Backbone as a ProteinNet text record, in pm:
[ID]
protein_1_A
[PRIMARY]
XXXXXXXXXXXXXXXXXXXXXXXXXXXXXXXXXXXXXXXXXXXXXXXXXXXXXXXXXXXXXXXXXXXXXXXXXXXXXXXXXXXXXXXXXXXXXXXXXXXXXXXXXXXXXXXXXXXXXXXXXXXXXXXXXXXXXXXXXXXXXXXXXXXXXXXXXXXXXXXXXXXXXXXXXXXXXXXXXXXXXXXXXXXXXXXX
[TERTIARY]
9207.4	9167.6	9344.9	9316.3	9458.4	9417.1	9533.1	9544.8	9588.6	9721.3	9808.6	9961.3	10038.8	10146.8	10236.8	10399	10481.3	10606.1	10705.7	10818	10935.6	10994.4	11101.4	11198.1	11286.5	11459.9	11508.5	11565.8	11585.3	11742.1	11836.9	11962.5	11932.8	11859.7	11867	11766	11841.5	11708.2	11667.9	11717.2	11611.4	11480.2	11493.8	11364.2	11324.1	11389.5	11223.5	11177.5	11277.5	11143.7	11038.9	11069.8	10973	10867.4	10883.9	10810.1	10707.1	10790.5	10733.2	10608.2	10663.3	10539.7	10462.4	10447	10346.2	10259.2	10273.1	10277.5	10181.3	10230.2	10126.7	10021.9	10051.7	9938.5	9806.2	9816.3	9754.5	9740.7	9743	9687.9	9760.8	9888.6	9925.4	10030.3	10073.4	10087.7	10265.2	10389	10486.4	10574.2	10574.6	10613.5	10811	10844.9	11028.6	11034.6	11191.3	11297.3	11442.6	11506.3	11603.3	11665.8	11821.8	11904.5	11957.8	11958.9	12077.2	11995.8	12041.8	12008.7	11983.5	12048.2	12093.3	11959.8	11991.2	11909.9	11734.6	11715.2	11611.2	11544.2	11597	11573.6	11511.8	11605.5	11575.1	11439.7	11446	11325.8	11154.5	11153.2	11058	11007.5	11132	11071.9	11086.4	11100.9	11031.7	10918.1	10858.3	10752	10651.8	10696.2	10596.2	10420.6	10522.8	10464.7	10387.5	10243.6	10200.4	10212.4	10285.1	10368	10521.4	10608.7	10785.2	10796.3	10810.4	10856.2	11008.9	11119	11249.4	11359.5	11450.7	11536.8	11588.7	11562.9	11636.6	11755.4	11848.2	12011.4	12086.4	11977.9	12046	12230.2	12268.7	12388.7	12427.3	12525.4	12507.6	12443	12362.1	12373.5	12385.4	12518.3	12607.3	12598	12545.2	12542.3	12366.1	12334.7	12229.5	12099.7	11975.2	11895.4	11746.9	11763.7	11631.6	11516.7	11478.5	11376.5	11341.5	11409	11401.4	11360	11423.5	11432	11250	11290.3	11115.8	10999.6	10995.6	10896.7	10941.7	11057.2	10997.7	10944.9	10904.4	10857.1	10714.7	10726	10556	10504	10651.2	10603.8	10467.9	10503	10483.6	10422.7	10424.9	10432.5	10535.3	10596.4	10752.2	10704.7	10738.1	10715.9	10863.1	10930.2	11092.2	11054.4	11164.3	11207.7	11307.3	11279.8	11333.2	11437.2	11531.9	11626.2	11631.3	11530.1	11558.2	11738.6	11762.3	11929.4	12013.6	11970.6	12073	12124.3	11893.3	11880.3	11764.1	11710	11596.6	11502.3	11378.2	11248.3	11173.5	11248.3	11256	11299.8	11470.3	11490.3	11488.8	11375.4	11322.5	11210.4	11121.9	10995.4	11023.3	11142.1	11148.4	11171.3	11201.6	11235.5	11129.3	11164	11086.3	11038.9	10860.4	10808.6	10711.2	10842.3	10765.1	10626.5	10558.9	10422	10389.8	10475.9	10511.3	10617.2	10602.7	10695.6	10683.4	10767.2	10768.8	10883.3	10903.4	11025.4	11128.4	11188.2	11276.4	11278.4	11280.9	11176.5	11073.8	11068	10950.8	10818	10680	10542.6	10440.1	10391	10344.7	10198.2	10136.9	10003.7	10041.7	10131.2	10132.2	10177.3	10172	10228.2	10140.4	10005.5	9899.8	9862.8	9816.8	9780.6	9846.8	9997.7	10079	10079.7	10083.5	10064	9970.5	9803.8	9712.5	9720.7	9768	9701.8	9815.8	9939.5	10021.6	10000.3	9874.4	9823.6	9740.4	9646.5	9566.4	9576.7	9694.8	9779.5	9837.7	9900.7	9953.6	9859.3	9768.6	9626.1	9553.2	9542.1	9493.3	9584.9	9738.5	9850.4	9825.6	9824.7	9785.3	9674	9579.5	9459	9459.5	9509.7	9558.6	9600.6	9740.5	9811.8	9721.3	9653.7	9608.3	9436.2	9418.6	9371.8	9409.5	9579.4	9611.5	9604.7	9634.1	9726.3	9616.6	9463.6	9371.8	9322.8	9345	9358.6	9439.4	9585.2	9617.1	9574.4	9563.3	9558.5	9409.4	9333	9207.8	9237.8	9347.1	9380.2	9415.7	9528.2	9612.1	9525.4	9399.2	9333.4	9244.4	9230.4	9112.3	9248.8	9334.6	9413.5	9422.5	9438	9433	9293	9241.1	9074.2	9063.2	9110.1	9100	9190.5	9293	9369.9	9310.3	9267.2	9204.3	9082.4	9006.2	8917.4	8908.8	8989.2	9102.7	9135.1	9211.1	9248.2	9141.1	9026.4	8879.5	8813.6	8853.8	8768.1	8844.2	9005	9081.4	8998.4	9064.3	9062.9	8977.4	8816.4	8690.3	8561.6	8614.4	8546.9	8412.3	8428	8363	8343.9	8228.5	8205.7	8250.3	8291.4	8335.8	8257.8	8154.6	7974	8059.7	8054	8020.4	8129.5	8265.1	8383	8393.4	8289.9	8334	8279.2	8112.2	8008.6	8075	8142.7	8254.8	8304.2	8387.5	8508.1	8379.2	8278	8185.7	8156.4	8057	8018	8117.9	8271	8369.6	8369.7	8416.1	8425.3	8292	8207.2	8050.1	8056	8073.8	8113.5	8160.5	8325.2	8427	8432.9	8384.1	8395.6	8482	8580.9	8687.9	8680.6	8799.1	8823.2	8793.7	8713.5	8728.2	8909.3	9011.7	9126.1	9207.6	9117	9197.9	9201.2	9058.5	8969	9045.5	9135.3	9181.2	9326.9	9366.4	9531.5	9552.5	9448.4	9412.2	9435.4	9322.9	9308.7	9430.1	9539.9	9619.1	9703.4	9757.2	9785.4	9812.2	9662.6	9646.3	9612.7	9561.2	9685	9708.7	9772.7	9930.7	9994.2	10042.4	10087.7	10116.4	9975.6	9968.1	9985.5
7067.1	7052.1	7103.7	7188.5	7237.7	7181.2	7095.4	7025.7	7134.8	7153.4	7232.5	7257.6	7366.7	7385.6	7358.3	7243.8	7177.1	7248.8	7229.7	7233.6	7097.2	7060.2	6945.9	6936.3	6913.3	6948.4	6814.5	6752.2	6630.8	6628.6	6545.1	6537.3	6500.1	6361.2	6292	6281.5	6333	6372.9	6326.6	6160.1	6039	6058.7	6035.8	6103.8	6204.7	6319.6	6428.5	6397.5	6348.3	6329.8	6230.1	6112.3	6050.2	6093.5	6216.8	6295.7	6386.3	6462	6496.8	6483.2	6339.1	6267.8	6214	6205.3	6195.2	6297.3	6377.1	6489.8	6565.8	6567.2	6597.8	6494.4	6370.6	6267.5	6305.2	6349	6393.2	6494.4	6607.9	6686.2	6798.8	6858.4	6880.1	7016.4	7133	7245.9	7213.6	7181.1	7171	7352.9	7416.4	7519.6	7569.7	7443.4	7487.7	7379.5	7365	7160.9	7216.7	7169	7217.6	7093.7	7126.4	6954.2	6952.3	7117	7142.4	7235.2	7244.9	7359.2	7436.8	7502.6	7596.9	7729.2	7589	7641.4	7617.7	7468.1	7498.1	7577.7	7670.3	7744.4	7857.9	7923.9	7990.6	8052.3	7850.9	7830.2	7856.6	7822.5	7764.8	7954.8	8005.9	8141.8	8213.5	8235.4	8308.3	8265.4	8093.7	8038.4	8080.8	8022.1	8070.6	7860.5	7755	7669.1	7600.4	7488.9	7464.7	7348.1	7260	7130.9	7160.4	7103.6	7070.7	6949.2	6871.4	6766	6767.2	6717.4	6782.4	6629.5	6644	6489.3	6623.9	6596.1	6688.8	6665.1	6602.6	6583.3	6612.2	6692.6	6774.4	6766.8	6807.7	6840.3	6970	7029.5	7143.8	7203.1	7111	7173.4	7185	7127.8	7198.9	7277.1	7273.8	7366.3	7435.3	7387.8	7443.5	7273.1	7359.8	7289.7	7288.5	7237.9	7286.9	7253.3	7173	7162	7209.9	7244.1	7343.3	7491.6	7553.1	7643.4	7665.3	7577.2	7558.6	7555.7	7467.3	7463.1	7633.1	7686.7	7796.3	7934.1	7919.2	8006.8	7974	7822.5	7790.1	7775.3	7763.5	7790.2	7724.8	7544	7478.2	7334.5	7228.5	7099.8	6997.4	6989.4	6907.4	6783	6657.3	6538.4	6498.5	6475.2	6416.2	6240.2	6248.5	6195.3	6129.1	5980.1	5889	5770.8	5764.3	5659.5	5537.9	5469.8	5396.4	5290.3	5305.2	5226.6	5321.7	5407.4	5567.2	5590.7	5573.1	5663.8	5596	5582.5	5503.2	5611.3	5532	5566.4	5713.5	5687.1	5732.2	5886.9	5855.4	5976.2	6103.3	6005.8	6110.1	6208.6	6088.1	6100.9	6243.8	6219.6	6318.6	6509.8	6466.4	6592	6716	6865.8	6971.2	6951.3	6982.1	7032.6	6907.8	6779.7	6637.5	6619.3	6629	6592.7	6426.3	6360.3	6301.9	6254.2	6143.6	6083.2	5915.1	5999.8	5904.7	5821.9	5715.8	5606.2	5566.9	5571	5589.4	5421.8	5387.8	5370.7	5371.5	5535.2	5553	5469	5452.8	5359.6	5466.3	5450.5	5542.6	5588.1	5502.7	5495.7	5585.3	5579	5654.3	5808.3	5818.7	5998.4	6085.5	6063	6168.5	6120.6	6051.2	6002.5	6069.3	6061	6123.9	6271.3	6295.3	6455.7	6502	6476.3	6490	6489.8	6419.1	6388.6	6484.2	6526.9	6657	6776.2	6833	6921.8	6952.1	6846	6828.7	6843.9	6780.2	6741.4	6921.9	6985.7	7144.6	7217.3	7217.3	7328.4	7278.5	7212	7186.6	7195.5	7206.6	7298.6	7472.8	7510.6	7630.3	7728.5	7626.1	7671.3	7624.2	7577.4	7547.5	7682.6	7700.8	7808.4	7956.5	7958	8063.1	8089.4	7982.9	7940.8	8041.2	7933.9	7931.9	8097.1	8155.5	8340.6	8399.7	8372.4	8419.7	8427.6	8312.5	8265.1	8322.1	8331.2	8414.8	8569.9	8625.9	8741.9	8761	8700.8	8697.5	8669.2	8567.1	8565	8728.2	8755.9	8863.6	8990.3	9006.6	9118.9	9071.4	8986.9	8945.6	8972.5	8925.8	9016.4	9147.7	9274.2	9360.8	9429.5	9407.3	9442.3	9421.2	9296.6	9218.6	9366.2	9360.9	9471.7	9638.3	9608.9	9803.3	9791.5	9644.7	9657.3	9673.6	9638.1	9614.5	9743	9849.1	9975	10087.7	10091.4	10107.1	10106.7	9957.4	9917.3	10000.9	9989.1	10045.6	10217.7	10291.5	10376.1	10519.1	10404.4	10483.5	10424.6	10324.7	10267.3	10168.8	10096.8	10067.4	9925.9	9889.8	9742.6	9668.9	9548.8	9472.6	9520.7	9462.7	9456.8	9618.9	9719.1	9873.2	9931.6	9849.8	9892.9	9868.9	9724.2	9658.1	9722.4	9753.3	9872.6	9942.7	10013	10211.3	10168.4	10069.1	10052.7	9971.4	9959.8	9934.8	10026	10148.9	10231.8	10277.9	10354.6	10395.3	10352.9	10197.7	10134.1	10155.6	10139.4	10191.7	10345.2	10471.1	10559.3	10614.3	10549.1	10604.2	10507.1	10435.8	10335.9	10225	10181.6	10130.5	9987.1	9910.8	9840.8	9818.8	9707.7	9712.6	9720	9643.8	9619.2	9718.1	9813.3	9927.3	10096.2	10033.1	10143.5	10097	9961.6	9919	9897	9980.3	10004.3	10104.4	10203.1	10365.9	10361.3	10325.4	10331.6	10273.7	10157.8	10133.2	10232.5	10259	10437.1	10564.7	10547	10693.7	10634.5	10509.9	10514.6	10427.3	10413.5	10298.4	10420.9	10521.6	10652.7	10702.3	10704.7	10809.7	10734.3
-11807.1	-11703.9	-11624.7	-11519.3	-11408.6	-11308.3	-11225.2	-11119.5	-11073	-11057.9	-10938.9	-11049.7	-11008.1	-11102.7	-11014.8	-11104.4	-11031.7	-11044.9	-10953.5	-10996.8	-10979.9	-11057.9	-11043.9	-10993.8	-10918.9	-10894	-10868.2	-10963	-10930.6	-11048.1	-11007.7	-11083.7	-11188.4	-11200.1	-11273.3	-11420.5	-11528.8	-11636.6	-11692.4	-11708.5	-11745.5	-11662.7	-11519	-11418.9	-11407.8	-11454.9	-11512.8	-11585.9	-11680.9	-11836	-11759.2	-11730	-11672.8	-11641.1	-11517.2	-11415.4	-11499	-11583.3	-11680.4	-11770.2	-11825.2	-11899.2	-11871	-11697.6	-11615.8	-11619.1	-11582.1	-11524.9	-11668.3	-11738.7	-11870.4	-11885.2	-11859.1	-11866.5	-11778.5	-11662.7	-11543.2	-11507.5	-11609.4	-11604.4	-11527.2	-11517.9	-11386.2	-11448.9	-11403.3	-11475.2	-11461.3	-11494.4	-11513.6	-11507.8	-11451.4	-11412.7	-11399.1	-11337.9	-11353.4	-11368.7	-11418.4	-11379.4	-11430.2	-11264.9	-11234.5	-11194.8	-11182.3	-11148.4	-10992.9	-10944.6	-10821.7	-10718.4	-10638.1	-10527.6	-10494.8	-10583.6	-10545.6	-10670.4	-10766.3	-10887.6	-10864.2	-10810.4	-10748.9	-10626.9	-10546.5	-10454.2	-10529.9	-10630.6	-10698.3	-10805.7	-10811.4	-10947.7	-10841.6	-10731.4	-10633.1	-10618.4	-10528.2	-10510.8	-10602.7	-10749.8	-10826.4	-10886.9	-10894.1	-10950.4	-10885.2	-10774.5	-10611.2	-10718.1	-10686.3	-10700.7	-10600	-10651.6	-10544.9	-10493.8	-10582.5	-10555.9	-10557.5	-10493.6	-10527.5	-10498.2	-10663.4	-10616.1	-10618.9	-10567.1	-10540.2	-10462.4	-10543.8	-10423.9	-10290.6	-10180.4	-10106.6	-10112	-10146.9	-10135.5	-10275.8	-10356	-10425.3	-10467.3	-10582.5	-10543.8	-10563.6	-10490.1	-10528.2	-10408.1	-10304.9	-10174.6	-10050.1	-10065	-9961.2	-9936.8	-9756.1	-9664.4	-9701.4	-9772.4	-9788	-9761.5	-9653.3	-9589.3	-9686.1	-9813.6	-9918.2	-9886.1	-9793.3	-9761.4	-9630	-9522.8	-9403.8	-9534.5	-9586.7	-9656.6	-9680.8	-9770.3	-9862.9	-9768.7	-9629.9	-9560.4	-9458.9	-9450.3	-9337.9	-9444.5	-9560.2	-9661.8	-9646.3	-9660.7	-9672.2	-9836.1	-9899.6	-10027.9	-10087.2	-10044.7	-10138.9	-10046.1	-10059.4	-9993.5	-10096.1	-10055.4	-10068.5	-10130.1	-10188	-10245.2	-10262.2	-10181	-10152.2	-10269.3	-10367.3	-10478	-10377.8	-10327.9	-10269.2	-10364.2	-10255.2	-10353.5	-10207.1	-10162.7	-10057.9	-10092.6	-10212.4	-10195	-10166.1	-10088.5	-10058.9	-9945.9	-9898.6	-9721.5	-9713.6	-9581.7	-9537.1	-9530.8	-9610.3	-9625.3	-9505.3	-9408.6	-9272.2	-9275.8	-9325.5	-9359.7	-9361.7	-9535.5	-9590.4	-9549.6	-9482.1	-9399.9	-9304.9	-9243.4	-9105	-9150.5	-9284.2	-9375.1	-9343.4	-9268.3	-9247.5	-9381.1	-9375.3	-9515.4	-9598.9	-9607.4	-9668.6	-9641.4	-9718	-9699.2	-9825.4	-9869.2	-9935.4	-10015	-10030.3	-10116.6	-10259.2	-10356.2	-10446.6	-10445	-10438.1	-10506.3	-10636.4	-10598.2	-10745.2	-10741.6	-10843.9	-10992.6	-10904	-11038	-11001.4	-11047.9	-10902.5	-10979.2	-10997.1	-11153	-11177.3	-11140.8	-11055.3	-11037.8	-10873.6	-10847.6	-10698.3	-10727.8	-10845.9	-10850.1	-10806.8	-10839.3	-10858.2	-10712.1	-10685.4	-10505.6	-10410.1	-10451.4	-10400.4	-10355.7	-10489.4	-10496.7	-10454.4	-10486.3	-10423.3	-10255.9	-10190.9	-10072.1	-9964.4	-10040.1	-10010.3	-10019.2	-10145.6	-10137.3	-10002.3	-9993.2	-9893.3	-9770.9	-9735.8	-9577.7	-9574.6	-9667.7	-9681.1	-9670.8	-9763.3	-9722.4	-9535.8	-9497.4	-9376.6	-9278.7	-9303.6	-9245.9	-9200.8	-9324.7	-9381.5	-9255.6	-9309.5	-9241.6	-9091.4	-9082.4	-8870.8	-8854.2	-8878.8	-8888.1	-8882.3	-8956.7	-8946.7	-8894.7	-8819.1	-8740.5	-8554.8	-8570.6	-8436.3	-8431.5	-8518.7	-8511.2	-8465.6	-8534.8	-8500.2	-8361.7	-8298.7	-8167.2	-8056.7	-8096.5	-7999.9	-8048.9	-8119.9	-8175	-8033	-8099.9	-7965.7	-7828.7	-7790.3	-7671.6	-7605.1	-7703	-7640	-7637.5	-7713.9	-7730	-7584.1	-7550.2	-7414.1	-7268.9	-7308.4	-7187.3	-7185.8	-7272.1	-7255.6	-7247	-7289.5	-7213.7	-7093.6	-7076.5	-6910.5	-6787.9	-6861.2	-6817.2	-6810.4	-6905.1	-6909.8	-6828.2	-6800.2	-6722.9	-6579.4	-6595.9	-6377	-6356.1	-6465.8	-6433.4	-6418.2	-6482.4	-6506	-6328.2	-6357	-6190.8	-6061.4	-6056.3	-5950.4	-5937.3	-6034	-6119.7	-6073.9	-6138.2	-6109.1	-6032.4	-5942.3	-5884.4	-5907	-6027.4	-6145.6	-6100.8	-6077.9	-6089.3	-6235.2	-6241.3	-6359.1	-6475.9	-6469.3	-6601.5	-6605.5	-6519.3	-6579.8	-6626.5	-6570.8	-6612.8	-6765.5	-6780.8	-6936.5	-7048.7	-6980.9	-7028.7	-7080.8	-7020.5	-7048.4	-7149.9	-7161.6	-7273.6	-7350	-7362.5	-7515	-7566.9	-7489.6	-7525.7	-7600.2	-7536.8	-7631.4	-7728.1	-7741.8	-7840.8	-7981.1	-7970	-7996.4	-8039.8	-7989.8	-8004.6	-8096.6	-8093.4	-8202.8	-8271	-8296.7	-8427.8	-8421.3	-8288.9	-8281.1	-8209.7	-8260.9	-8188.9	-8028.8	-7958.6	-7805.2	-7803	-7854.5	-7839.1	-7811.7	-7931.8	-7969.8	-7795.4	-7763	-7680	-7555.7	-7510.1	-7406.9	-7412.1	-7512.7	-7500.5	-7464	-7522.6	-7513.3	-7337.5	-7278.8	-7132.8	-7044.5	-7111.1	-7018	-7033.7	-7160.8	-7189.5	-7046	-7075.3	-7008.9	-6808.6	-6792.2	-6662.4	-6606.4	-6714	-6640.4	-6634.1	-6710	-6695	-6524.3	-6490	-6366.6	-6199.1
[MASK]
++++++++++++++++++++++++++++++++++++++++++++++++++++++++++++++++++++++++++++++++++++++++++++++++++++++++++++++++++++++++++++++++++++++++++++++++++++++++++++++++++++++++++++++++++++++++++++++++

């Protein structure tokens, strides 16, 4: 059974070993293991994992905002490795792209639920972002269609309904989207 492809980035070799062993037991596929920030980014961009388990404050990361870079590219959800003795959990939770937190020392029973939760929340975010992009495109197209319809109404003394029907007829006759017809009308009548 294959669950998800994972990269681990932590500077503690013992902790990485414990994580690797647990991932094998839960059938996750470990595709990369690194101990510094620069190597983490390189490995993550090369392997495109489905989950990144990372200490956001890895050595070698001075000047590198690791979680922001991963989040910006929407590569994968981040499960932060947190050491509450060093930083507060709130600090980890507020980092960009962090969808889950595992604590040092690791509680074995928490690993799989945290990974699955991170995956599910990341998938929801990606779906929402796609829907938002589609809605923005639709809104922009509607604005263009309304503008073109207004130009047709003004230049040809048509009713709103007739101007829209005219645009629909052109769209169907030429087998092109209504928004493209509207852009052509705007270019044609907008220059007069």
